[in-house]
Structure formats: C-alpha cells, structure tokens
C-alpha positions as CSV (number, residue, x, y, z in Angstrom):
1,M,89.2,128.2,83.6
2,A,91.2,129.0,86.7
3,L,89.5,126.1,88.5
4,M,90.4,123.7,85.7
5,A,94.1,124.9,85.7
6,G,94.2,124.3,89.5
7,M,92.8,120.8,89.0
8,L,95.3,120.0,86.4
9,S,98.2,121.1,88.6
10,A,96.9,119.0,91.5
11,Q,98.2,115.8,90.1
12,V,101.4,114.1,89.0
13,T,101.8,112.4,85.7
14,L,102.4,108.6,85.7
15,K,103.9,106.6,82.9
16,R,101.7,104.1,81.1
17,G,101.5,100.9,83.1
18,A,102.5,102.5,86.3
19,V,101.9,100.5,89.5
20,V,100.1,102.4,92.2
21,Y,100.6,100.8,95.6
22,F,98.8,103.4,97.6
23,G,96.6,106.5,96.8
24,S,95.9,108.2,93.5
25,A,97.8,110.5,91.2
26,A,94.8,112.8,91.0
27,N,95.0,115.5,93.7
28,T,98.2,114.2,95.3
29,T,100.2,116.6,97.3
30,A,102.8,114.2,98.8
31,P,103.9,111.5,96.3
32,A,106.4,108.9,97.0
33,T,108.1,105.9,95.3
34,I,109.6,102.5,96.2
35,D,112.3,100.5,94.5
36,L,110.3,97.4,93.8
37,D,113.3,95.1,93.4
38,K,114.6,96.0,96.8
39,V,111.2,95.7,98.4
40,K,110.5,92.4,96.7
41,S,113.8,91.0,97.8
42,A,112.8,91.6,101.4
43,T,109.7,89.4,101.3
44,E,109.7,85.8,102.5
45,Q,107.8,84.9,99.4
46,W,110.3,86.2,96.9
47,Q,113.2,84.7,98.9
48,K,111.4,81.3,98.7
49,I,110.9,81.6,95.0
50,E,114.6,82.3,94.5
51,A,115.9,79.8,97.1
52,D,113.8,77.0,95.8
53,G,114.0,77.9,92.1
54,I,110.3,78.2,91.8
55,D,109.1,79.4,88.4
56,P,107.2,82.7,88.9
57,D,104.8,81.6,86.2
58,S,104.0,78.3,87.8
59,A,100.9,77.8,90.0
60,R,103.0,77.9,93.2
61,G,105.0,80.9,91.9
62,K,101.9,82.8,91.1
63,Q,100.5,82.0,94.6
64,L,103.7,83.2,96.2
65,I,103.7,86.4,94.1
66,Q,100.1,87.1,95.0
67,E,101.0,86.7,98.7
68,M,104.1,88.9,98.2
69,N,102.1,91.7,96.6
70,K,99.7,91.6,99.5
71,V,102.6,92.0,102.0
72,I,104.1,94.8,99.9
73,R,100.8,96.7,99.7
74,E,100.2,96.4,103.4
75,A,103.7,97.6,104.3
76,V,103.4,100.5,101.8
77,K,100.0,101.5,103.1
78,S,101.3,101.6,106.7
79,I,104.5,103.6,105.9
80,A,102.6,106.0,103.6
81,R,100.2,106.8,106.4
82,D,103.0,107.2,108.9
83,E,104.8,109.5,106.5
84,S,101.7,111.4,105.4
85,R,102.1,110.4,101.8
86,D,99.0,110.2,99.6
87,L,100.5,108.4,96.6
88,V,103.1,105.6,96.4
89,V,104.2,104.1,93.0
90,R,107.2,102.2,91.7
91,E,110.4,104.1,91.2
92,K,110.5,105.9,87.8
93,D,106.7,105.6,87.4
94,I,106.2,109.3,87.9
95,T,107.1,111.1,84.7
96,D,106.2,114.6,85.8
97,D,106.1,115.5,89.5
98,Q,104.5,119.0,88.8
99,G,107.2,120.5,91.1
100,R,106.3,118.2,94.1
101,E,109.0,116.6,96.3
102,V,108.9,112.9,95.6
103,V,110.2,110.9,98.5
104,D,111.7,107.4,98.3
105,L,110.1,105.1,100.9
106,T,112.1,102.0,100.0
107,K,114.2,101.7,103.1
108,K,111.2,102.2,105.5
109,V,109.0,99.8,103.6
110,V,111.8,97.1,103.6
111,E,112.2,97.7,107.4
112,K,108.4,97.3,107.8
113,I,108.4,94.0,105.9
114,E,111.4,92.7,107.9
115,E,109.7,93.4,111.2
C-alpha cells in the first residue's frame, strides 16, 4: 500500500483535454507551463495567418498550424531540457500540482522561437 501511495503522489493531475508539449504527468517532479497564446503569437506561422487573414480551418491554415505546433514543441523541448523540467503543458492545464512548484516557461520559449 505504501508503494501505491508513493506512486499516486508522484504525478500531477491534468484537466481533461490538457495539451502536453513535453514529458508526462506520471512521475513528474518538475512540471512547467506555457501561455499558448503568447507562444503562438511569437511564431512566424501564426503571424502569417493573422497578417494575411488566413482561415485556420482552411488547408493553408491547417498546414501553417501544423508547422507552428512543430516549432512550439521543438522550442519547448529545448527549454524544458535546459531548465531540467520533465513536464510542460498549457497554462491552467494542471489542476492539482501535488505540492510541486510549477514554473512558467513562456518567456524562455518565446525567446527560443524568436532566435
């Protein structure tokens, strides 16, 4: 029983539909979040969608969003590793942090994207 209790406390609780950009909620010891709107706005792809008035649901919009998501995931992965974080999700996707410090990596991820 003690082992099971230890396993249960070794994870954070994510809300239904949470987006995990890096890692896993199971066994996380160093979770982090990003503000997706701010990160998204830093990508060339989202800037193009907005500047050109491209419908995100159109074929071109979907292609740009797919490219944008790849850029975001790569930047998150790089920063998460640099910061020794083992889980990165959208802001407000963690509903119970189990007493862990949850760090906001938004600024660093935006800086990585803008490099």
